[in-house]
C-alpha positions as CSV (number, residue, x, y, z in Angstrom):
1,M,6.0,13.9,-1.1
2,L,4.3,13.4,2.3
3,K,5.4,14.7,5.5
4,V,6.1,13.3,8.8
5,G,2.2,12.9,10.3
6,S,0.5,13.6,7.3
7,K,-2.6,11.5,5.7
8,A,-1.3,9.0,3.5
9,P,-3.5,8.7,0.5
10,D,-6.1,6.6,-0.4
11,F,-5.1,3.8,-3.3
12,T,-5.6,0.2,-4.1
13,L,-3.8,-2.2,-5.0
14,L,-3.9,-6.5,-6.0
15,D,-3.0,-8.9,-3.1
16,Q,-1.5,-11.9,-3.7
17,D,-4.4,-13.7,-5.3
18,G,-5.3,-11.0,-7.9
19,N,-8.2,-8.9,-5.4
20,D,-8.1,-5.6,-5.2
21,V,-7.1,-3.7,-1.9
22,S,-7.8,-0.5,-1.1
23,L,-6.2,1.4,2.1
24,A,-9.8,3.0,2.7
25,N,-10.3,-0.7,4.1
26,F,-8.4,-0.3,6.6
27,K,-9.3,2.9,7.8
28,G,-9.0,3.4,11.6
29,Q,-6.6,0.6,11.9
30,K,-3.0,0.0,12.2
31,V,-1.6,-0.9,8.5
32,V,2.0,-2.1,7.9
33,L,3.5,-1.6,4.3
34,W,5.8,-3.5,2.3
35,F,7.1,-2.6,-0.9
36,F,9.1,-4.8,-3.1
37,P,10.5,-4.9,-6.8
38,K,9.3,-8.0,-8.8
39,A,11.7,-10.7,-9.1
40,N,13.9,-9.5,-12.5
41,T,13.4,-5.9,-12.1
42,P,15.9,-2.8,-10.9
43,G,14.7,-1.4,-8.1
């Protein structure tokens, strides 16, 4: 579990077009992450 004020670990996910996007690509910028479950899945 991350603590408030700690750095987020780097990770890579696919964007809406299927391209790899890494958190490291946005170093020094403000980033908003929006996670949501895929349709028809629990959560």
